[in-house]
C-alpha angles and dihedrals in degrees: 000000000000124000116268125207125232114242116243141184109301097029112157113239134181139191120224088225097047137081105233142008130262134201121253119238119206107220101151098077143014104194110065120075134175130203092351115121092191094048092224112100116027106066111177113249118228142183086271091074091102137131126038129322092041092127134057097245093016093221140088091200119254118004110232089203092063109060120184101190105275097013143017135260116257116263116248106190116230117166115207098177146344126229129198100037125155102266100191096074130052118199126218090269091057090251129127121240115264115231129208090260095048117122132206132215126221124198093242096057095032090205134071103288103145116085136177118252096181126012093218100236122126127200119252121195121239135187091251090055091053093047092049096045118119101247094202092055092044090052090052091050092047109022092176091071127056102210092200087066093055131085130186137219120206125206117194088344089276111075119062124201116189115206128187111235 
């Protein structure tokens, strides 16, 4: 089984009956973060992200399940439940962690129709990542730098400074 990413604040979601995506807002908790060295932006999303106002614009455009003659009613996102969460961990808000393949249900569709396009996490380099990098592959990716000639200094295990020897 391949590794799945936890969903965080800013994850891009879409509805199969809507026109465009919207970004998830984590409103159910303020204590649990993922892949965020500052602990200020990447709140972990959970199964408690339900109800209205859980997205930035709170719409996926026009709802194809609500025709109005020649058009469709605008979507107003309301999440009733999430499926496919990571069940082995419970966050401080009593919710389970959403995964990149989790799906949400809205009351109009009645079935899971909202999916996650991008989990919202971004990679941050660490000293361990630099030390464990395959130097031959890194040299092929960036032939201008010989990685064997580089060293790194780590401050607080978060900031990396690369220095030529």
